[in-house]
N, C-alpha and C positions, 0 to 999 in steps of 0.2 A: 504494500500500500504506500501511498505517497500524497503529498500536497501538490497543488498546482499554483504557480505564481505567474501572473502576467504583469510585466513591467513596461509601461508606456507603449503598449502595442497599438499600432496603426495599420490600416490596410487601405490602399488606393487602387482603384481601377482606372487607369489613365489619370485624368485630372480630378476624378471624383473620389473623395475620401469617405469611405463607408464606415470605418471604425477610427475613432480619434483618441490617441494617447490613453488607451484603456489600461488602468492598473487595478488589479484585483487578485486577492489570494483566496484559494479554496483550500480549506484545512483538510488534513489527513482524515479520511473516513466520513467527510461531510457530503451531503447531497445539496449542491448549489443549483438553483434554478435561474436561468437567464430568461427574462421575460420582457416583452415589449411588443409594440405593433409591428405589422408586416413592414419590412424594409428598414428596421432599426439597426441591423447589423448583428443580431444575436447568432444566427446560423453561420455567418462568416467568422465570428469569434470561435465557434465550436470547430469549424473546419481548419482554422489556423492552429488550434490546439492539437487537432488530429494530424496535421501535416498535409492536409489536402489543399490548403491555400498557403501561398508564401506570405510571410510577414513583411510589410513595407518598412516598418520601423519597430524597435522594441525587442524585448526578450521574453521567451517562454521557458519556465523551469518546471520540470516534473520530478518530484523527489529530490530537489536540489540540483538536478542535472540540467544543463542548458540543452534543450531539444529544438531550439528555434530553427535550425537548418537541417535537422535529421529527417530521414525518410519516415513515413508512417509506421512501417514495420519495426523501426528501431526505438519507438517511443513507449512501448509497453502499454498500449491503450486498446480498447475494444469499443466499437461504435455500433449503435443501433439506429438504423435509418427509418425515415418516414415510410419508405416504399418497401420495407422488409429486406430487399436485396438478397433473397434466397436463390440458390441455384435450382432452376426448374426441373432439370433432368436428374437431380439427385434425390434420394429419400431424405426424410428428416434426420435419420441417423447419420447419413453421409454428409449432410449439411453441417451437423453439429461437430463432426470429427474432422472436417476438411482442414481447418486451420491447424489442428493438432498434427495432422499428417505432414503438412507443409513444414512445420517446425521440427519434424523428426521425432515426435513423441512415440514411444514404444507402444505396440498394439495393446498389451494388457493394461497399460495406464490409460490409453485412449478409451478403452471400453469402460473402465472404472469411472472416468470423468464423465463420459456420455451418460452412463446409467445413473449416476448420482445427480446430474443436472436434470435429466428427464424426470426423475422422481421428485425433485424439488419443485419443478414446474408442472407436475402432473400431466406429462405428455408421453408417458411410456407407451400407451396404446397407439400413438401416432408415428412411432419410429420407422415403420415400414412404408409409410405413405409419402407421396410427392406433394409439393406445395399446391398444385392445382386441386388436390383432393381435400384441402384444408379450408376452414372458414377464416375470415380476416383476423379474428381473435386468436385462433390457433396459430396462424402464420406469425403473428406478433410474438407469441410465446416462444416459438422456435427461434425467431430473430434474437430475442433476449437470451435464450439458452445458448445460442452460438457465441454470444459475447461472454456469458458466464463461464462456459466450459474452458475458455482460454486462461482464466484466472489472471486477468491483467491488473496493473496498478491503478488504472483509472477507467471508468465507464463513461462513455459519451452518448447521450440520447438526443437525437434531432427530431423533435416533434413526433415521437413514435406512436401517438394515439390519434392523430388527426384523421386517419382513414377509418376509424371505428365508429360505430353508432354510440349513442349516448350511454346505453346500459353497459356496453363492453368497455367504453372509456373509463367509466367509474370502476368496474371490476378490475380492469388491467392496471389502473392507477394504484389501487389498493395492493395488488400483487407486487408491483414494482417497489412500492414503499416497504412492504414486508421483506422482500428479497434484499433490498439495500441495507435494512437494519440487520438482517441475518448475516450478510456477507461482510458488512462494514467497509466496503470498497468505496474510495473516493469517486463521486459521481457528479457529472455536470449535465443538466437537463435543460433543453431549450424548448420553449413553448410560447405561443401568443395568448394562451388561455390562462387568465389570472386565477381561475378556480383551481386548475392543475398546480399552478405555482404556489398558491396558499396552502394547499393540502399536502403537497409533496416536499417542499423545500425546507431544509434546516435553516437556510438563509436564501434570500432572493436578491438578485441584482437586476434592477430595472434599467433598461436601455432606451434611449431616445435619440434618434438621428445619429447613431454611432457613438454616443457618449454615455457614460455612466451617470444616471440621474440619482440613484440612491441604492444602497445595499444594507440589508438588515434582516432580522427575523420577520416572519409573516406578521406577528403582533406589532413589531416596531413600525413596519410600513403602513399597517392599517391604522394604528392609533396615533402615530406621529409622522405623517407623510412630510417629506422635506420640501416638496414642491406641489403646486396645484396639479401638475401632470400626474405625479404619483397618486395624489388624492383622488383623482377621477379615474385613473387606470386600475387601481387596486380597490376592489369592493364592487359588489353587484347587488342592487343598482348602485351607480356611482354617487359620490358625494355631490350635493348641490352647492354651487358657488354663487355668491352675490358680490357684486362690486359695491363698495360702501365708502363712507367718509366718517371720520371720528367726530363725535359731538359730545364733548365733556367725557363722561365715563361710559358713553354708549356709542352706538353706530346708527347712522342713517343710511338705509339701503337705497341704491339708485332707483329711479322711476317712482320713488315715494311709496313703494309697496309696504314698507315696514320700518319702524324706528325701534331699535333695541335700546331702551333707556339705561340699562346698567348691565354691562357685559363683564362677568367675573374674570379677573386677571388682566383686563385691558389696561388698567392703570400701570401695571408692571412694564408695559412696553414703552411708556413715556412718549407717546405720540402726540404731536401738537394738534389742536382742533383744526379740522379741515383736511388732515392727512388722508390720503387715499389708501385703502386696504381692500383685501379680498377676504370675505368671510365664508367659511364652508361648514356644512352640517351633514352628517351621515343620515341616511333614511331612518335608521332605527332610533335616532335621537329626535325624531318628530313623532309625537305620540298623541293619543286622544286627550282632550282637556281633562285635568284632574289627575293624570298619570305622571305629571311633573310637578314638583314643589312650586308653589306660587311665587316664591322669591327667586326662583331660578328659571322662570318660564316667560316666553313671549307668545301670545296667542295670535294666530293668523287665520284668515278666512278667505277662501277662494273657491273657484269652480273646479269640480272634479272632472278631469279630462280622460284619465286612464285608470282602469281597475283591473288588476291581474291577481286572481286567487291562486295562491301557491301552496294550499293545504294548511300548513301551520301558520302562515302569514298571508297578508294581502298587500300587494304593492299598489300604491296609489300615487298618481301624478296630479298635483294641485296647481291650478293656474293662478298666480298672483301678479296681476297686471300683465307685463310682458315676460314675466319670469315663471319658470316651472320649478316646483318643489316636490322632491321625491320623499315618500314616507312608506315605512313598513309597519303595518298595523296588525293587531290581533284579528283572528278570523271572525270574531264576533262583530267586528266593524266591517260592514259590507256596503259602502256607499254606491250610488249609481252615477254613471257619467252624466254630467249636466247639472247635478245638484250642488248646492253650496255646503261646504264642510269647514268646520272650525277645528284647528289642530294646535298643539302646543310645541314650540321649539325649546329644547333643553339648552339654555344658554351656557351652562357649565360644560357642555360638550362641543362648543363652537371652536372651530379651527381658524386661525388668523394667518394670513399671508400678506407680504408686501405687494406693491404694484407689479413687480417683476415675477411674482409667483413663488417667491421663496418664503418658507415658514418663518413667522415671527417668533423668536425665542424670548420668553419673558421670565 
């Protein structure tokens, strides 16, 4: 096992810089998730770690060894691709043992490794089949097994669940998390799905336009997002943001939809009256009236635009002037689109950012 360190890593395709001076350390045995929207550079980062893309600038270390210019086979990594990348003419057993054969592993050891891996993944009954005879979920298990059987220092996962349906994504996500805990192998997992990121990662690195926006545990990113980008990318439904100005110890939201007369903690930021800020509130911090202490609540009323029953909760979108406010309410609250609804914002759970979108630390 080994840690992975990226020191000022950049990647350019011609004049376009898709990864910018990225520095990041993945600890030994950690499962680090790289997450961000399409085109943010996360898969390019993974491919540079794997040796499938050349590094334009910077250094990559695996287990303290500089692998920046080494071939993929010299890096002691195993990669699971989105497309599975199984050999169609080979059986599952042959797919699992192919890499071991290439490395010259003795037959008895190959058989032992294949058997133990197949047992771990519960695919023993599939060993004689070819990929075309497998479902998508079964193919993904075989692809994961082919990585495991090699016993590498580092696992790399490139959006491995994107081709699966919702039920299989959830099931396979649980299996990957269980296997990673069991094996304790350093793993780097790329996804654009923030639910995958939050449920899988020991830590999450959020990328935006090739740069690192924030790195931290799922709880840190959710509870203390460093920027408005992270605040709206992490969490579903996303945080609602309001542009506002400071008025004494409170905030006046733009478009006159709401004045928050006393915002807890605002004084600690020492902002002058009239200063521009961005206020954010998570949907679960918008509750029915009476569910928030009166001295920490601001009541709003608006037109219900969207109602999405989700079983244990109801997602509601409320229109306040030109602003939409997301709320997650108990199932006993089932408003109808078009009706007026009063809700309470918990001011103690308000997030504050400066005009540039950086978190205000007070």
